[in-house]
TORKESE-135373 format. One record per residue: residue number from 1; residue in three letters; y, x, z of N, C-alpha, C in turn. Coordinates in Angstrom, 2 decimals. Each point is the difference from the previous one (the first is absolute). Layout:
N
+------+------+---------+---------+---------+---------+---------+---------+---------+---------+---------+
! resi ! resn !     n_y !     n_x !     n_z !    ca_y !    ca_x !    ca_z !     c_y !     c_x !     c_z !
+------+------+---------+---------+---------+---------+---------+---------+---------+---------+---------+
!  NUM !  ala !       Y !       X !       Z !       Y !       X !       Z !       Y !       X !       Z !
...
+------+------+---------+---------+---------+---------+---------+---------+---------+---------+---------+
! end
This chain:
140
+------+------+---------+---------+---------+---------+---------+---------+---------+---------+---------+
! resi ! resn !     n_y !     n_x !     n_z !    ca_y !    ca_x !    ca_z !     c_y !     c_x !     c_z !
+------+------+---------+---------+---------+---------+---------+---------+---------+---------+---------+
!    1 !  met !   80.56 !   -0.65 !   27.41 !   -0.10 !   -1.74 !   -0.02 !   -0.24 !   -0.55 !   -1.15 !
!    2 !  lys !    0.95 !    0.84 !   -0.96 !    0.19 !   -0.70 !   -1.45 !   -1.93 !    0.16 !   -0.61 !
!    3 !  lys !   -0.28 !    1.11 !    0.30 !   -1.32 !    0.37 !   -0.60 !   -0.94 !   -1.02 !    0.42 !
!    4 !  met !   -0.11 !   -0.05 !    1.38 !   -1.03 !   -0.90 !    0.61 !    0.27 !   -1.59 !   -0.49 !
!    5 !  phe !    0.99 !   -0.65 !   -0.35 !    0.07 !   -1.33 !   -0.61 !   -0.28 !   -0.09 !   -1.56 !
!    6 !  ala !    0.41 !    1.55 !   -0.87 !   -0.69 !    0.12 !   -1.24 !   -1.32 !   -0.04 !    0.03 !
!    7 !  thr !   -0.71 !    0.71 !    0.70 !   -1.29 !   -0.07 !    0.18 !   -0.70 !   -1.15 !    0.49 !
!    8 !  leu !    0.43 !   -0.59 !    0.75 !   -0.66 !   -1.39 !    0.24 !    0.37 !   -1.16 !   -0.85 !
!    9 !  phe !    0.88 !    0.08 !   -0.64 !    0.60 !   -0.44 !   -1.18 !   -1.27 !   -0.10 !   -1.22 !
!   10 !  leu !   -0.29 !    1.50 !   -0.05 !   -0.64 !   -0.01 !   -1.05 !   -1.39 !   -0.12 !   -0.02 !
!   11 !  phe !   -0.36 !    0.27 !    1.39 !   -1.41 !   -0.56 !    0.61 !   -0.03 !   -1.49 !   -0.03 !
!   12 !  gln !    1.01 !   -0.70 !    0.46 !   -0.12 !   -1.33 !   -0.30 !   -0.42 !   -0.80 !   -1.64 !
!   13 !  ile !    0.91 !    1.09 !   -0.97 !   -0.35 !   -0.92 !   -1.32 !   -1.35 !    0.32 !   -0.62 !
!   14 !  leu !   -0.45 !    1.43 !    0.41 !   -1.30 !    0.38 !   -0.07 !   -1.04 !   -0.65 !    0.65 !
!   15 !  met !    0.13 !   -0.68 !    1.25 !   -1.15 !   -1.07 !    0.16 !    0.19 !   -1.34 !   -0.61 !
!   16 !  asn !    1.18 !   -0.15 !   -0.33 !    0.07 !   -1.71 !   -0.77 !   -0.63 !    0.45 !   -1.62 !
!   17 !  tyr !    0.14 !    0.99 !   -0.47 !   -0.36 !    0.25 !   -1.11 !   -1.83 !    0.35 !    0.20 !
!   18 !  ala !   -0.71 !    0.16 !    0.76 !   -0.87 !    0.29 !    0.53 !   -0.99 !   -1.43 !    0.54 !
!   19 !  ser !    1.08 !   -0.85 !    0.47 !   -1.08 !   -1.52 !    0.35 !    0.35 !   -1.14 !   -1.20 !
!   20 !  ala !    1.00 !    0.45 !   -0.63 !    0.50 !   -1.18 !   -1.10 !   -0.25 !    0.93 !   -1.28 !
!   21 !  gln !   -0.98 !    0.04 !   -0.77 !    0.06 !    0.59 !   -1.06 !   -0.32 !   -1.00 !   -1.19 !
!   22 !  leu !    0.49 !    0.33 !   -1.22 !   -0.05 !   -0.88 !   -1.18 !   -1.30 !    0.37 !   -0.76 !
!   23 !  leu !   -0.38 !   -1.27 !   -0.67 !   -1.41 !    0.38 !   -0.80 !    0.56 !    0.34 !   -1.51 !
!   24 !  ser !   -0.68 !    1.08 !   -0.60 !    0.55 !    0.18 !   -1.01 !   -1.33 !    0.17 !   -1.15 !
!   25 !  gly !    0.60 !    0.01 !   -1.13 !   -1.19 !   -0.17 !   -1.52 !   -0.95 !   -0.78 !    0.83 !
!   26 !  asn !   -1.42 !    0.36 !   -0.67 !   -0.96 !   -0.57 !   -0.17 !   -0.75 !   -0.20 !    1.43 !
!   27 !  asp !    1.07 !   -0.10 !    1.21 !   -0.66 !   -0.56 !    1.19 !    0.16 !   -1.44 !    0.18 !
!   28 !  ile !    0.33 !   -0.84 !   -0.74 !    0.35 !   -1.04 !    0.03 !   -1.29 !   -1.06 !   -0.87 !
!   29 !  val !   -0.86 !    1.19 !   -0.50 !   -1.18 !   -0.61 !   -0.89 !   -0.64 !   -0.97 !    1.30 !
!   30 !  gly !   -0.46 !   -1.20 !   -0.80 !   -0.84 !   -0.87 !    0.92 !    0.85 !   -1.50 !    0.03 !
!   31 !  lys !   -0.81 !   -0.51 !    0.76 !    0.31 !   -1.60 !    0.89 !    0.68 !    0.08 !    0.80 !
!   32 !  trp !    1.25 !   -0.45 !    0.36 !    0.87 !   -0.26 !    1.20 !    0.19 !   -1.56 !    0.37 !
!   33 !  glu !   -0.58 !   -0.21 !    1.03 !    0.46 !   -1.29 !    0.45 !    0.93 !   -0.62 !    0.98 !
!   34 !  val !    0.90 !   -0.45 !   -0.08 !    1.11 !   -0.71 !    1.05 !   -0.29 !   -0.47 !    1.28 !
!   35 !  ala !   -0.07 !    1.02 !    0.86 !   -0.10 !   -0.44 !    1.28 !    0.84 !   -0.79 !    1.47 !
!   36 !  asp !    1.52 !    0.46 !   -0.73 !    1.24 !   -0.29 !    0.83 !    1.12 !    0.17 !   -1.04 !
!   37 !  ile !    1.12 !   -0.66 !    0.07 !    1.11 !   -0.18 !   -0.70 !    1.10 !    0.08 !    0.78 !
!   38 !  gln !    0.99 !    0.59 !   -0.21 !    1.37 !    0.19 !    0.90 !    1.35 !   -0.29 !   -0.85 !
!   39 !  val !    0.56 !   -0.48 !    0.30 !    1.22 !   -0.30 !   -0.75 !    1.19 !    0.91 !    0.47 !
!   40 !  his !    0.56 !    0.78 !   -0.38 !    1.29 !    1.11 !    0.48 !    1.18 !   -0.42 !   -0.76 !
!   41 !  ile !    0.34 !   -1.11 !   -0.18 !    1.29 !   -0.71 !   -0.75 !    0.47 !   -1.16 !    1.02 !
!   42 !  glu !    1.08 !   -0.19 !   -0.32 !    1.06 !   -0.92 !    0.83 !    0.54 !   -1.00 !   -1.26 !
!   43 !  ser !    0.05 !   -1.02 !    0.14 !    0.76 !   -0.77 !   -1.01 !    0.97 !   -1.17 !    0.83 !
!   44 !  asp !    0.85 !   -0.46 !   -0.99 !    0.59 !   -1.37 !    0.31 !   -0.47 !   -1.01 !   -0.90 !
!   45 !  val !   -0.76 !    0.54 !   -0.79 !   -1.00 !   -1.28 !   -0.54 !   -0.39 !   -1.19 !    0.34 !
!   46 !  pro !    0.43 !   -1.41 !    0.09 !   -0.67 !   -0.79 !    0.45 !   -1.44 !   -0.08 !    0.01 !
!   47 !  asp !   -0.80 !   -0.12 !    1.19 !   -1.57 !   -0.42 !    0.00 !   -0.43 !    1.37 !   -0.31 !
!   48 !  phe !    0.51 !    0.86 !    0.07 !   -0.32 !    1.62 !    0.10 !   -1.31 !    0.38 !    0.86 !
!   49 !  glu !   -0.13 !   -0.17 !    0.95 !   -1.01 !   -0.04 !    0.77 !   -1.08 !   -0.87 !   -0.48 !
!   50 !  glu !    0.07 !   -1.11 !   -0.07 !   -1.14 !   -0.96 !   -0.46 !   -0.51 !    0.72 !   -1.79 !
!   51 !  lys !    0.83 !    0.39 !   -0.74 !   -0.50 !    0.73 !   -1.32 !   -0.30 !    1.13 !    0.13 !
!   52 !  met !    0.09 !    0.58 !    1.14 !   -0.57 !    1.60 !    0.36 !   -1.57 !   -0.40 !    0.86 !
!   53 !  leu !   -0.27 !   -1.27 !    0.49 !   -1.49 !   -0.12 !    0.31 !   -0.63 !   -0.33 !   -0.82 !
!   54 !  met !    0.51 !   -0.87 !   -1.16 !   -0.62 !   -0.34 !   -1.27 !   -0.73 !    1.43 !   -0.54 !
!   55 !  val !    1.15 !    0.96 !   -0.19 !   -0.34 !    1.23 !   -0.78 !   -1.03 !    0.60 !    0.89 !
!   56 !  lys !   -0.11 !    0.27 !    1.39 !   -0.73 !    0.18 !    0.83 !   -1.67 !   -0.66 !   -0.09 !
!   57 !  glu !    0.18 !   -1.32 !   -0.11 !   -1.41 !   -0.42 !   -0.41 !   -0.64 !    0.13 !   -1.48 !
!   58 !  gly !    1.04 !    0.10 !   -0.96 !   -0.33 !    0.45 !   -1.07 !   -0.92 !    1.42 !   -0.32 !
!   59 !  phe !    0.57 !    0.86 !    0.59 !   -0.30 !    1.40 !   -0.16 !   -1.42 !    0.06 !    1.40 !
!   60 !  met !    0.20 !   -0.38 !    0.72 !   -1.24 !    0.33 !    1.45 !   -1.05 !    0.18 !   -0.46 !
!   61 !  gly !   -1.15 !    0.81 !    0.03 !   -1.31 !    0.33 !   -0.53 !    0.01 !    0.21 !   -1.52 !
!   62 !  lys !    1.02 !   -0.18 !   -0.88 !   -0.13 !    0.52 !   -0.97 !   -0.49 !    1.35 !   -0.61 !
!   63 !  gln !   -0.38 !    0.48 !   -0.80 !   -0.42 !    1.58 !   -0.68 !    0.70 !    0.14 !   -0.98 !
!   64 !  phe !    0.38 !    1.33 !   -0.04 !    0.71 !    0.88 !   -0.82 !   -0.71 !    0.89 !   -0.52 !
!   65 !  asp !   -0.48 !    0.07 !   -1.20 !   -1.33 !    0.39 !   -0.64 !    0.50 !    1.34 !   -1.23 !
!   66 !  phe !    0.03 !    1.43 !    0.24 !    0.33 !    0.97 !    0.01 !   -1.11 !    0.78 !   -1.03 !
!   67 !  ala !   -0.31 !    0.00 !   -1.20 !   -1.25 !    0.21 !   -0.21 !    0.25 !    1.77 !   -0.42 !
!   68 !  glu !   -0.81 !    0.52 !   -0.23 !   -0.11 !    1.28 !   -0.57 !    0.65 !    0.29 !   -0.95 !
!   69 !  asp !   -0.27 !   -0.29 !   -1.23 !    0.35 !   -0.06 !   -1.46 !    1.41 !   -1.00 !   -0.22 !
!   70 !  his !    0.85 !   -0.18 !    1.42 !    1.51 !    0.05 !   -0.13 !    0.07 !   -1.96 !   -0.14 !
!   71 !  his !   -1.01 !   -1.00 !    0.04 !    0.25 !   -0.86 !   -0.37 !    0.09 !   -0.85 !    1.46 !
!   72 !  phe !    1.28 !   -0.70 !    0.11 !    0.25 !   -0.69 !    1.28 !   -0.43 !   -1.69 !    0.01 !
!   73 !  arg !   -0.62 !   -0.53 !    1.40 !    0.01 !   -1.01 !   -0.36 !    0.54 !   -0.66 !    1.47 !
!   74 !  phe !    0.63 !   -1.02 !    0.01 !    0.60 !   -0.74 !    1.34 !   -0.35 !   -1.48 !    0.36 !
!   75 !  asn !   -1.18 !   -1.03 !    0.64 !   -0.03 !   -0.88 !    0.01 !    1.13 !   -0.85 !    0.86 !
!   76 !  ala !    0.54 !   -1.19 !   -0.39 !    1.02 !   -0.28 !    1.12 !    0.08 !   -1.50 !   -0.52 !
!   77 !  asp !    0.57 !   -0.69 !    1.28 !   -0.05 !   -1.46 !   -0.04 !    0.69 !   -0.70 !   -0.95 !
!   78 !  phe !    1.27 !    0.82 !   -0.27 !    1.05 !   -0.14 !   -0.83 !   -0.16 !    0.42 !   -1.54 !
!   79 !  leu !   -0.28 !   -1.10 !   -0.68 !   -0.34 !    0.69 !   -1.43 !    0.74 !    1.30 !   -0.73 !
!   80 !  glu !    1.51 !   -0.41 !    0.15 !    0.72 !    1.10 !   -0.18 !    0.13 !    0.97 !    0.25 !
!   81 !  met !   -0.90 !    0.07 !    1.21 !   -0.14 !    1.38 !    1.07 !   -1.09 !    0.79 !   -0.63 !
!   82 !  gly !   -0.80 !   -0.54 !   -0.36 !   -1.27 !    0.66 !   -0.30 !   -0.01 !    0.60 !   -1.22 !
!   83 !  met !   -0.82 !    1.08 !   -0.06 !    0.02 !    0.58 !   -1.32 !   -1.62 !    0.24 !   -0.28 !
!   84 !  lys !   -0.21 !    0.12 !   -1.37 !   -1.71 !    0.16 !    0.13 !   -0.05 !    1.18 !   -0.85 !
!   85 !  asn !    0.97 !    0.54 !   -1.00 !   -0.23 !    1.05 !   -1.28 !    1.34 !    1.00 !    0.53 !
!   86 !  gly !   -0.21 !    0.21 !    0.90 !    1.12 !    1.27 !    0.42 !   -0.20 !    1.55 !    0.15 !
!   87 !  his !    1.20 !    0.74 !    0.03 !   -0.36 !    1.34 !   -0.17 !    0.75 !    0.61 !    1.54 !
!   88 !  trp !   -0.42 !    0.93 !    0.20 !    0.73 !    1.05 !    1.52 !   -0.13 !    1.01 !   -0.71 !
!   89 !  lys !    1.39 !    0.78 !    0.24 !    0.00 !    1.50 !   -0.04 !    1.16 !    0.45 !    1.24 !
!   90 !  phe !   -0.21 !    0.91 !    0.56 !    0.83 !    1.09 !    1.03 !    0.94 !    0.64 !   -0.68 !
!   91 !  asn !    1.11 !   -0.40 !    0.82 !    1.44 !    0.43 !   -0.35 !    0.30 !    1.35 !    1.13 !
!   92 !  glu !   -0.32 !    1.32 !   -1.24 !    0.55 !    0.84 !    0.70 !    0.86 !    0.21 !    0.65 !
!   93 !  asn !    1.04 !   -0.64 !   -0.61 !    1.91 !    0.43 !    0.36 !   -0.06 !   -0.70 !    1.52 !
!   94 !  asn !   -0.41 !   -1.23 !    0.43 !    0.48 !   -0.86 !    0.94 !   -1.55 !   -0.07 !    1.11 !
!   95 !  lys !   -0.95 !    0.40 !   -0.97 !   -1.51 !    0.00 !    0.90 !   -0.38 !   -1.53 !    0.37 !
!   96 !  ser !    0.32 !   -0.73 !   -1.00 !   -0.31 !   -1.50 !    0.26 !   -0.89 !   -0.40 !   -1.51 !
!   97 !  tyr !   -0.59 !   -1.43 !    0.33 !   -0.99 !   -0.05 !   -0.79 !    0.76 !   -1.06 !   -1.37 !
!   98 !  ile !   -0.02 !   -0.03 !   -1.14 !    0.40 !   -1.12 !   -0.43 !   -1.26 !   -0.48 !   -1.01 !
!   99 !  ile !    0.25 !   -1.58 !    0.14 !   -0.88 !   -1.34 !   -0.58 !    0.91 !   -0.33 !   -1.13 !
!  100 !  gln !   -0.81 !    0.25 !   -1.23 !    0.63 !   -0.67 !   -1.14 !   -1.27 !   -0.71 !   -0.58 !
!  101 !  glu !    0.22 !   -0.92 !   -1.17 !   -0.91 !   -0.69 !   -0.79 !   -0.83 !    1.10 !   -0.61 !
!  102 !  trp !   -1.15 !   -0.17 !   -0.45 !   -1.04 !    1.17 !   -0.65 !    0.95 !    0.30 !   -1.26 !
!  103 !  glu !    0.59 !   -0.41 !   -1.07 !    0.59 !    0.10 !   -1.21 !    0.89 !    0.74 !    0.46 !
!  104 !  asp !    0.69 !    0.15 !    1.12 !    1.34 !    0.76 !    0.11 !   -0.11 !    1.28 !    0.86 !
!  105 !  arg !   -1.30 !    0.32 !   -0.16 !   -0.85 !    1.42 !    0.92 !    0.78 !    1.35 !   -0.52 !
!  106 !  asn !    0.45 !   -0.20 !   -1.45 !    0.27 !    1.77 !   -0.04 !    1.75 !   -0.71 !   -0.31 !
!  107 !  thr !    0.91 !   -0.90 !    0.52 !    1.24 !   -0.06 !    0.07 !    0.41 !    0.21 !    1.49 !
!  108 !  asp !    1.09 !    0.03 !    0.10 !    0.62 !   -0.20 !    1.30 !    0.64 !   -1.02 !    0.43 !
!  109 !  ala !   -0.26 !   -1.14 !   -1.36 !    1.08 !   -1.06 !   -0.27 !   -1.12 !   -1.49 !    1.04 !
!  110 !  lys !    0.54 !   -0.87 !    0.51 !   -0.27 !   -1.20 !    0.54 !   -1.10 !    0.22 !    0.81 !
!  111 !  val !    0.86 !    0.71 !    1.21 !   -0.81 !    0.39 !    1.40 !   -0.60 !   -1.46 !    0.61 !
!  112 !  tyr !   -0.86 !   -0.34 !    0.47 !   -0.47 !   -1.18 !    0.50 !    0.11 !    0.13 !    1.74 !
!  113 !  met !   -0.09 !    0.92 !    0.26 !    0.38 !    0.52 !    1.60 !   -0.31 !    1.40 !    0.37 !
!  114 !  glu !    0.46 !    0.48 !    0.66 !    0.20 !    1.34 !    1.15 !   -0.59 !    0.07 !    1.17 !
!  115 !  ile !   -0.73 !    0.78 !    0.22 !   -0.84 !    0.17 !    1.43 !    0.05 !    1.10 !    0.37 !
!  116 !  trp !    0.67 !    0.34 !    1.51 !   -0.25 !    1.41 !    0.55 !   -1.03 !   -0.40 !    0.93 !
!  117 !  val !   -1.12 !    1.33 !   -0.10 !   -0.73 !   -0.27 !    1.01 !   -0.01 !    0.91 !    0.98 !
!  118 !  lys !    0.12 !   -0.50 !    1.47 !    0.22 !    0.85 !    1.37 !   -1.53 !   -0.44 !    0.75 !
!  119 !  asn !   -0.40 !    1.50 !    0.49 !   -1.17 !    0.14 !    0.64 !    0.28 !    0.15 !    1.22 !
!  120 !  glu !    0.18 !   -1.17 !    1.15 !    0.59 !    0.58 !    1.47 !   -1.09 !   -0.28 !    1.02 !
!  121 !  asn !   -0.40 !    1.61 !    0.59 !   -0.87 !   -0.65 !    1.15 !   -1.58 !   -0.98 !   -0.50 !
!  122 !  glu !   -0.56 !    0.48 !   -1.31 !   -1.05 !   -0.36 !   -0.49 !   -0.22 !   -1.38 !   -0.49 !
!  123 !  arg !    1.45 !   -0.36 !    0.10 !    0.58 !   -1.50 !   -0.59 !    0.57 !    0.06 !   -1.62 !
!  124 !  val !   -0.23 !   -0.53 !   -0.75 !    0.30 !    0.13 !   -1.18 !    1.36 !   -1.05 !   -0.63 !
!  125 !  phe !    1.08 !   -0.03 !   -0.25 !    1.12 !   -0.81 !   -0.18 !    0.43 !    0.18 !   -1.43 !
!  126 !  phe !   -0.45 !   -1.13 !   -1.04 !    0.89 !   -0.31 !   -1.26 !    1.39 !   -0.50 !    0.55 !
!  127 !  ile !    1.01 !    0.86 !   -0.52 !    1.56 !   -0.46 !    0.25 !    0.60 !   -0.31 !   -1.50 !
!  128 !  phe !    0.54 !   -1.35 !    0.41 !    1.38 !   -0.31 !   -1.22 !    0.74 !    0.09 !    0.27 !
!  129 !  asp !    0.81 !    0.73 !   -0.18 !    1.30 !    0.45 !    0.30 !    1.10 !   -1.37 !   -0.37 !
!  130 !  glu !    0.02 !   -0.39 !   -1.56 !    0.86 !   -0.95 !   -0.32 !    0.04 !   -1.35 !    0.51 !
!  131 !  thr !   -1.56 !   -0.51 !    0.67 !    0.19 !   -1.03 !    0.56 !   -0.15 !    0.17 !    1.67 !
!  132 !  gly !   -0.39 !    0.40 !    0.48 !    0.16 !    0.83 !    1.21 !   -1.57 !   -0.41 !    0.78 !
!  133 !  leu !   -0.99 !   -0.15 !   -0.68 !   -1.43 !   -0.41 !    0.15 !   -0.48 !    1.46 !    0.65 !
!  134 !  val !   -0.62 !    0.38 !    1.21 !   -1.05 !    1.06 !   -0.06 !   -1.20 !   -0.96 !    0.43 !
!  135 !  met !   -1.04 !    0.51 !   -0.48 !   -1.43 !   -0.61 !   -0.11 !   -0.86 !    1.16 !    0.58 !
!  136 !  glu !   -0.61 !   -0.54 !    1.16 !   -0.98 !    1.20 !    0.47 !   -1.68 !   -0.53 !   -0.97 !
!  137 !  val !   -0.55 !    1.26 !   -0.50 !   -0.95 !   -0.66 !   -0.62 !   -1.71 !    1.15 !    0.40 !
!  138 !  lys !   -0.72 !   -0.53 !   -0.55 !   -1.19 !    0.80 !    0.93 !   -0.85 !   -0.12 !   -1.67 !
!  139 !  arg !   -0.93 !    1.20 !    0.17 !   -0.37 !    0.17 !   -1.38 !   -1.42 !   -0.58 !    0.23 !
!  140 !  val !   -0.75 !   -0.79 !   -1.07 !   -0.78 !   -0.83 !   -0.02 !   -1.03 !    0.43 !   -1.30 !
+------+------+---------+---------+---------+---------+---------+---------+---------+---------+---------+
! end
């Protein structure tokens, strides 16, 4: 009986891995448009839901541009969120993409944002652990 449960548990892990894989390395190259946004965080901050609605509206339809030469651009309605001359690199240690200003590209300092990319059932998600934002994106 224990063997059967262990086998079923291993099978479940393998199925989860097969259906939800992380993109890695240069798989990210291209333009990605935000199609949907979910917030996976709760807060006691006053007007939190209104603020999250503003964030959603600010990101919907915007594009993340990961160039082959590792330049990164992001257009945003919030000027402080946009980035025109960024750099992206893949972090092998935790399988994330690190975004920095271009001049910081040869350092580990001044990380602007960190994105985990999940491919699940032919849908791609950008996951921002620090903020609780999960964005469904589509390659354009």
